[in-house]
Chimera marker file (.cmm) of the C-alpha trace (Angstrom):
<marker_set name="trace">
<marker id="1" x="13.954" y="39.577" z="-44.425" r="1" g="1" b="0" radius="0.5"/>
<marker id="2" x="16.711" y="38.436" z="-42.067" r="1" g="1" b="0" radius="0.5"/>
<marker id="3" x="19.103" y="40.972" z="-40.624" r="1" g="1" b="0" radius="0.5"/>
<marker id="4" x="22.551" y="41.252" z="-42.145" r="1" g="1" b="0" radius="0.5"/>
<marker id="5" x="25.765" y="40.331" z="-40.396" r="1" g="1" b="0" radius="0.5"/>
<marker id="6" x="27.110" y="43.748" z="-41.457" r="1" g="1" b="0" radius="0.5"/>
<marker id="7" x="24.376" y="45.582" z="-39.541" r="1" g="1" b="0" radius="0.5"/>
<marker id="8" x="24.957" y="43.376" z="-36.497" r="1" g="1" b="0" radius="0.5"/>
<marker id="9" x="28.700" y="44.125" z="-36.659" r="1" g="1" b="0" radius="0.5"/>
<marker id="10" x="27.962" y="47.859" z="-36.930" r="1" g="1" b="0" radius="0.5"/>
<marker id="11" x="25.692" y="47.818" z="-33.844" r="1" g="1" b="0" radius="0.5"/>
<marker id="12" x="28.167" y="45.721" z="-31.857" r="1" g="1" b="0" radius="0.5"/>
<marker id="13" x="30.922" y="48.177" z="-32.773" r="1" g="1" b="0" radius="0.5"/>
<marker id="14" x="28.724" y="51.055" z="-31.599" r="1" g="1" b="0" radius="0.5"/>
<marker id="15" x="28.212" y="49.221" z="-28.291" r="1" g="1" b="0" radius="0.5"/>
<marker id="16" x="31.842" y="48.135" z="-27.905" r="1" g="1" b="0" radius="0.5"/>
<marker id="17" x="32.415" y="50.680" z="-25.116" r="1" g="1" b="0" radius="0.5"/>
<marker id="18" x="30.122" y="48.662" z="-22.858" r="1" g="1" b="0" radius="0.5"/>
<marker id="19" x="31.318" y="45.569" z="-21.081" r="1" g="1" b="0" radius="0.5"/>
<marker id="20" x="29.428" y="42.304" z="-21.412" r="1" g="1" b="0" radius="0.5"/>
<marker id="21" x="27.555" y="42.917" z="-24.657" r="1" g="1" b="0" radius="0.5"/>
<marker id="22" x="26.609" y="39.618" z="-26.252" r="1" g="1" b="0" radius="0.5"/>
<marker id="23" x="24.302" y="38.531" z="-29.017" r="1" g="1" b="0" radius="0.5"/>
<marker id="24" x="22.588" y="35.318" z="-30.009" r="1" g="1" b="0" radius="0.5"/>
<marker id="25" x="21.247" y="34.465" z="-33.432" r="1" g="1" b="0" radius="0.5"/>
<marker id="26" x="17.538" y="33.689" z="-33.454" r="1" g="1" b="0" radius="0.5"/>
<marker id="27" x="15.735" y="32.681" z="-36.667" r="1" g="1" b="0" radius="0.5"/>
<marker id="28" x="17.674" y="35.059" z="-38.921" r="1" g="1" b="0" radius="0.5"/>
<marker id="29" x="17.669" y="37.893" z="-36.396" r="1" g="1" b="0" radius="0.5"/>
<marker id="30" x="19.860" y="38.684" z="-33.379" r="1" g="1" b="0" radius="0.5"/>
<marker id="31" x="19.042" y="39.092" z="-29.682" r="1" g="1" b="0" radius="0.5"/>
<marker id="32" x="21.192" y="41.637" z="-27.817" r="1" g="1" b="0" radius="0.5"/>
<marker id="33" x="22.135" y="41.139" z="-24.162" r="1" g="1" b="0" radius="0.5"/>
<marker id="34" x="23.762" y="43.610" z="-21.797" r="1" g="1" b="0" radius="0.5"/>
<marker id="35" x="25.362" y="42.168" z="-18.664" r="1" g="1" b="0" radius="0.5"/>
<marker id="36" x="23.241" y="39.045" z="-19.029" r="1" g="1" b="0" radius="0.5"/>
<marker id="37" x="19.906" y="40.811" z="-19.523" r="1" g="1" b="0" radius="0.5"/>
<marker id="38" x="17.962" y="40.873" z="-22.782" r="1" g="1" b="0" radius="0.5"/>
<marker id="39" x="17.688" y="44.515" z="-23.925" r="1" g="1" b="0" radius="0.5"/>
<marker id="40" x="16.297" y="43.946" z="-27.390" r="1" g="1" b="0" radius="0.5"/>
<marker id="41" x="17.498" y="42.834" z="-30.748" r="1" g="1" b="0" radius="0.5"/>
<marker id="42" x="18.168" y="43.447" z="-34.366" r="1" g="1" b="0" radius="0.5"/>
<marker id="43" x="15.167" y="42.713" z="-36.554" r="1" g="1" b="0" radius="0.5"/>
<marker id="44" x="15.129" y="43.471" z="-40.301" r="1" g="1" b="0" radius="0.5"/>
<marker id="45" x="18.273" y="45.585" z="-39.851" r="1" g="1" b="0" radius="0.5"/>
<marker id="46" x="16.600" y="47.727" z="-37.161" r="1" g="1" b="0" radius="0.5"/>
<marker id="47" x="17.662" y="48.029" z="-33.526" r="1" g="1" b="0" radius="0.5"/>
<marker id="48" x="14.630" y="47.504" z="-31.290" r="1" g="1" b="0" radius="0.5"/>
<marker id="49" x="14.671" y="47.624" z="-27.483" r="1" g="1" b="0" radius="0.5"/>
<marker id="50" x="12.210" y="46.563" z="-24.825" r="1" g="1" b="0" radius="0.5"/>
<marker id="51" x="9.775" y="49.344" z="-23.871" r="1" g="1" b="0" radius="0.5"/>
<marker id="52" x="10.733" y="49.469" z="-20.187" r="1" g="1" b="0" radius="0.5"/>
<marker id="53" x="10.115" y="52.658" z="-18.205" r="1" g="1" b="0" radius="0.5"/>
<marker id="54" x="13.683" y="53.939" z="-18.488" r="1" g="1" b="0" radius="0.5"/>
<marker id="55" x="13.791" y="53.346" z="-22.264" r="1" g="1" b="0" radius="0.5"/>
<marker id="56" x="10.539" y="55.270" z="-22.673" r="1" g="1" b="0" radius="0.5"/>
<marker id="57" x="12.065" y="58.165" z="-20.718" r="1" g="1" b="0" radius="0.5"/>
<marker id="58" x="15.301" y="58.025" z="-22.708" r="1" g="1" b="0" radius="0.5"/>
<marker id="59" x="13.467" y="57.788" z="-26.042" r="1" g="1" b="0" radius="0.5"/>
<marker id="60" x="10.364" y="59.974" z="-25.525" r="1" g="1" b="0" radius="0.5"/>
<marker id="61" x="9.717" y="60.368" z="-29.279" r="1" g="1" b="0" radius="0.5"/>
<marker id="62" x="10.485" y="56.768" z="-30.250" r="1" g="1" b="0" radius="0.5"/>
<marker id="63" x="8.180" y="54.867" z="-32.536" r="1" g="1" b="0" radius="0.5"/>
<marker id="64" x="6.866" y="51.463" z="-31.617" r="1" g="1" b="0" radius="0.5"/>
<marker id="65" x="7.648" y="48.682" z="-34.077" r="1" g="1" b="0" radius="0.5"/>
<marker id="66" x="6.937" y="44.971" z="-34.300" r="1" g="1" b="0" radius="0.5"/>
<marker id="67" x="10.044" y="42.800" z="-34.443" r="1" g="1" b="0" radius="0.5"/>
<marker id="68" x="8.009" y="40.113" z="-36.241" r="1" g="1" b="0" radius="0.5"/>
<marker id="69" x="4.376" y="39.240" z="-36.743" r="1" g="1" b="0" radius="0.5"/>
<marker id="70" x="2.645" y="38.249" z="-33.519" r="1" g="1" b="0" radius="0.5"/>
<marker id="71" x="5.321" y="39.746" z="-31.229" r="1" g="1" b="0" radius="0.5"/>
<marker id="72" x="4.941" y="42.490" z="-28.653" r="1" g="1" b="0" radius="0.5"/>
<marker id="73" x="5.812" y="45.983" z="-29.800" r="1" g="1" b="0" radius="0.5"/>
<marker id="74" x="9.270" y="47.312" z="-29.067" r="1" g="1" b="0" radius="0.5"/>
<marker id="75" x="10.899" y="50.729" z="-29.343" r="1" g="1" b="0" radius="0.5"/>
<marker id="76" x="12.710" y="51.570" z="-32.557" r="1" g="1" b="0" radius="0.5"/>
<marker id="77" x="16.128" y="53.123" z="-31.921" r="1" g="1" b="0" radius="0.5"/>
<marker id="78" x="16.931" y="55.289" z="-34.906" r="1" g="1" b="0" radius="0.5"/>
<marker id="79" x="19.897" y="57.188" z="-33.426" r="1" g="1" b="0" radius="0.5"/>
<marker id="80" x="22.315" y="54.285" z="-33.882" r="1" g="1" b="0" radius="0.5"/>
<marker id="81" x="25.158" y="56.480" z="-35.155" r="1" g="1" b="0" radius="0.5"/>
<marker id="82" x="25.623" y="58.107" z="-31.730" r="1" g="1" b="0" radius="0.5"/>
<marker id="83" x="27.782" y="55.765" z="-29.647" r="1" g="1" b="0" radius="0.5"/>
<marker id="84" x="27.379" y="57.765" z="-26.416" r="1" g="1" b="0" radius="0.5"/>
<marker id="85" x="23.600" y="57.822" z="-26.859" r="1" g="1" b="0" radius="0.5"/>
<marker id="86" x="23.406" y="54.035" z="-27.297" r="1" g="1" b="0" radius="0.5"/>
<marker id="87" x="25.684" y="53.440" z="-24.317" r="1" g="1" b="0" radius="0.5"/>
<marker id="88" x="23.536" y="55.723" z="-22.155" r="1" g="1" b="0" radius="0.5"/>
<marker id="89" x="20.347" y="54.011" z="-23.311" r="1" g="1" b="0" radius="0.5"/>
<marker id="90" x="21.505" y="50.518" z="-22.373" r="1" g="1" b="0" radius="0.5"/>
<marker id="91" x="22.955" y="51.688" z="-19.060" r="1" g="1" b="0" radius="0.5"/>
<marker id="92" x="19.676" y="53.461" z="-18.228" r="1" g="1" b="0" radius="0.5"/>
<marker id="93" x="17.646" y="50.364" z="-19.119" r="1" g="1" b="0" radius="0.5"/>
<marker id="94" x="19.686" y="47.847" z="-17.128" r="1" g="1" b="0" radius="0.5"/>
<marker id="95" x="17.946" y="48.165" z="-13.745" r="1" g="1" b="0" radius="0.5"/>
<marker id="96" x="14.468" y="47.956" z="-15.303" r="1" g="1" b="0" radius="0.5"/>
<marker id="97" x="15.184" y="44.726" z="-17.161" r="1" g="1" b="0" radius="0.5"/>
<marker id="98" x="14.365" y="41.356" z="-15.568" r="1" g="1" b="0" radius="0.5"/>
<marker id="99" x="17.066" y="38.804" z="-14.930" r="1" g="1" b="0" radius="0.5"/>
<marker id="100" x="16.975" y="35.879" z="-17.328" r="1" g="1" b="0" radius="0.5"/>
<marker id="101" x="15.188" y="32.832" z="-16.052" r="1" g="1" b="0" radius="0.5"/>
<marker id="102" x="17.385" y="29.776" z="-15.923" r="1" g="1" b="0" radius="0.5"/>
<marker id="103" x="15.626" y="26.762" z="-17.387" r="1" g="1" b="0" radius="0.5"/>
<marker id="104" x="15.806" y="23.614" z="-15.290" r="1" g="1" b="0" radius="0.5"/>
<marker id="105" x="16.530" y="20.457" z="-17.224" r="1" g="1" b="0" radius="0.5"/>
<link id1="1" id2="2" r="1" g="1" b="0" radius="0.2"/>
<link id1="2" id2="3" r="1" g="1" b="0" radius="0.2"/>
<link id1="3" id2="4" r="1" g="1" b="0" radius="0.2"/>
<link id1="4" id2="5" r="1" g="1" b="0" radius="0.2"/>
<link id1="5" id2="6" r="1" g="1" b="0" radius="0.2"/>
<link id1="6" id2="7" r="1" g="1" b="0" radius="0.2"/>
<link id1="7" id2="8" r="1" g="1" b="0" radius="0.2"/>
<link id1="8" id2="9" r="1" g="1" b="0" radius="0.2"/>
<link id1="9" id2="10" r="1" g="1" b="0" radius="0.2"/>
<link id1="10" id2="11" r="1" g="1" b="0" radius="0.2"/>
<link id1="11" id2="12" r="1" g="1" b="0" radius="0.2"/>
<link id1="12" id2="13" r="1" g="1" b="0" radius="0.2"/>
<link id1="13" id2="14" r="1" g="1" b="0" radius="0.2"/>
<link id1="14" id2="15" r="1" g="1" b="0" radius="0.2"/>
<link id1="15" id2="16" r="1" g="1" b="0" radius="0.2"/>
<link id1="16" id2="17" r="1" g="1" b="0" radius="0.2"/>
<link id1="17" id2="18" r="1" g="1" b="0" radius="0.2"/>
<link id1="18" id2="19" r="1" g="1" b="0" radius="0.2"/>
<link id1="19" id2="20" r="1" g="1" b="0" radius="0.2"/>
<link id1="20" id2="21" r="1" g="1" b="0" radius="0.2"/>
<link id1="21" id2="22" r="1" g="1" b="0" radius="0.2"/>
<link id1="22" id2="23" r="1" g="1" b="0" radius="0.2"/>
<link id1="23" id2="24" r="1" g="1" b="0" radius="0.2"/>
<link id1="24" id2="25" r="1" g="1" b="0" radius="0.2"/>
<link id1="25" id2="26" r="1" g="1" b="0" radius="0.2"/>
<link id1="26" id2="27" r="1" g="1" b="0" radius="0.2"/>
<link id1="27" id2="28" r="1" g="1" b="0" radius="0.2"/>
<link id1="28" id2="29" r="1" g="1" b="0" radius="0.2"/>
<link id1="29" id2="30" r="1" g="1" b="0" radius="0.2"/>
<link id1="30" id2="31" r="1" g="1" b="0" radius="0.2"/>
<link id1="31" id2="32" r="1" g="1" b="0" radius="0.2"/>
<link id1="32" id2="33" r="1" g="1" b="0" radius="0.2"/>
<link id1="33" id2="34" r="1" g="1" b="0" radius="0.2"/>
<link id1="34" id2="35" r="1" g="1" b="0" radius="0.2"/>
<link id1="35" id2="36" r="1" g="1" b="0" radius="0.2"/>
<link id1="36" id2="37" r="1" g="1" b="0" radius="0.2"/>
<link id1="37" id2="38" r="1" g="1" b="0" radius="0.2"/>
<link id1="38" id2="39" r="1" g="1" b="0" radius="0.2"/>
<link id1="39" id2="40" r="1" g="1" b="0" radius="0.2"/>
<link id1="40" id2="41" r="1" g="1" b="0" radius="0.2"/>
<link id1="41" id2="42" r="1" g="1" b="0" radius="0.2"/>
<link id1="42" id2="43" r="1" g="1" b="0" radius="0.2"/>
<link id1="43" id2="44" r="1" g="1" b="0" radius="0.2"/>
<link id1="44" id2="45" r="1" g="1" b="0" radius="0.2"/>
<link id1="45" id2="46" r="1" g="1" b="0" radius="0.2"/>
<link id1="46" id2="47" r="1" g="1" b="0" radius="0.2"/>
<link id1="47" id2="48" r="1" g="1" b="0" radius="0.2"/>
<link id1="48" id2="49" r="1" g="1" b="0" radius="0.2"/>
<link id1="49" id2="50" r="1" g="1" b="0" radius="0.2"/>
<link id1="50" id2="51" r="1" g="1" b="0" radius="0.2"/>
<link id1="51" id2="52" r="1" g="1" b="0" radius="0.2"/>
<link id1="52" id2="53" r="1" g="1" b="0" radius="0.2"/>
<link id1="53" id2="54" r="1" g="1" b="0" radius="0.2"/>
<link id1="54" id2="55" r="1" g="1" b="0" radius="0.2"/>
<link id1="55" id2="56" r="1" g="1" b="0" radius="0.2"/>
<link id1="56" id2="57" r="1" g="1" b="0" radius="0.2"/>
<link id1="57" id2="58" r="1" g="1" b="0" radius="0.2"/>
<link id1="58" id2="59" r="1" g="1" b="0" radius="0.2"/>
<link id1="59" id2="60" r="1" g="1" b="0" radius="0.2"/>
<link id1="60" id2="61" r="1" g="1" b="0" radius="0.2"/>
<link id1="61" id2="62" r="1" g="1" b="0" radius="0.2"/>
<link id1="62" id2="63" r="1" g="1" b="0" radius="0.2"/>
<link id1="63" id2="64" r="1" g="1" b="0" radius="0.2"/>
<link id1="64" id2="65" r="1" g="1" b="0" radius="0.2"/>
<link id1="65" id2="66" r="1" g="1" b="0" radius="0.2"/>
<link id1="66" id2="67" r="1" g="1" b="0" radius="0.2"/>
<link id1="67" id2="68" r="1" g="1" b="0" radius="0.2"/>
<link id1="68" id2="69" r="1" g="1" b="0" radius="0.2"/>
<link id1="69" id2="70" r="1" g="1" b="0" radius="0.2"/>
<link id1="70" id2="71" r="1" g="1" b="0" radius="0.2"/>
<link id1="71" id2="72" r="1" g="1" b="0" radius="0.2"/>
<link id1="72" id2="73" r="1" g="1" b="0" radius="0.2"/>
<link id1="73" id2="74" r="1" g="1" b="0" radius="0.2"/>
<link id1="74" id2="75" r="1" g="1" b="0" radius="0.2"/>
<link id1="75" id2="76" r="1" g="1" b="0" radius="0.2"/>
<link id1="76" id2="77" r="1" g="1" b="0" radius="0.2"/>
<link id1="77" id2="78" r="1" g="1" b="0" radius="0.2"/>
<link id1="78" id2="79" r="1" g="1" b="0" radius="0.2"/>
<link id1="79" id2="80" r="1" g="1" b="0" radius="0.2"/>
<link id1="80" id2="81" r="1" g="1" b="0" radius="0.2"/>
<link id1="81" id2="82" r="1" g="1" b="0" radius="0.2"/>
<link id1="82" id2="83" r="1" g="1" b="0" radius="0.2"/>
<link id1="83" id2="84" r="1" g="1" b="0" radius="0.2"/>
<link id1="84" id2="85" r="1" g="1" b="0" radius="0.2"/>
<link id1="85" id2="86" r="1" g="1" b="0" radius="0.2"/>
<link id1="86" id2="87" r="1" g="1" b="0" radius="0.2"/>
<link id1="87" id2="88" r="1" g="1" b="0" radius="0.2"/>
<link id1="88" id2="89" r="1" g="1" b="0" radius="0.2"/>
<link id1="89" id2="90" r="1" g="1" b="0" radius="0.2"/>
<link id1="90" id2="91" r="1" g="1" b="0" radius="0.2"/>
<link id1="91" id2="92" r="1" g="1" b="0" radius="0.2"/>
<link id1="92" id2="93" r="1" g="1" b="0" radius="0.2"/>
<link id1="93" id2="94" r="1" g="1" b="0" radius="0.2"/>
<link id1="94" id2="95" r="1" g="1" b="0" radius="0.2"/>
<link id1="95" id2="96" r="1" g="1" b="0" radius="0.2"/>
<link id1="96" id2="97" r="1" g="1" b="0" radius="0.2"/>
<link id1="97" id2="98" r="1" g="1" b="0" radius="0.2"/>
<link id1="98" id2="99" r="1" g="1" b="0" radius="0.2"/>
<link id1="99" id2="100" r="1" g="1" b="0" radius="0.2"/>
<link id1="100" id2="101" r="1" g="1" b="0" radius="0.2"/>
<link id1="101" id2="102" r="1" g="1" b="0" radius="0.2"/>
<link id1="102" id2="103" r="1" g="1" b="0" radius="0.2"/>
<link id1="103" id2="104" r="1" g="1" b="0" radius="0.2"/>
<link id1="104" id2="105" r="1" g="1" b="0" radius="0.2"/>
</marker_set>
């Protein structure tokens, strides 16, 4: 089931206090970027983030979830109503995330 535009808008509103939040549609789902780094995405109307060290520390009780069949597990963020929590999570994750690789054409 693809994610809804309404859920995407809700998450983007929750993250609006951060600068440089962008998203890209991907096969009915949405990838979320913070300051040019991929932090996770919205899959089946769930916010999932990469399980980097800082995210694991910030979300010690988080469940792992598959964004889609055959993918690597990600962390399910279920506290999406807390704007300050989400902002802190993405800020904590930033340094642990790899820079995007630029494809040469």
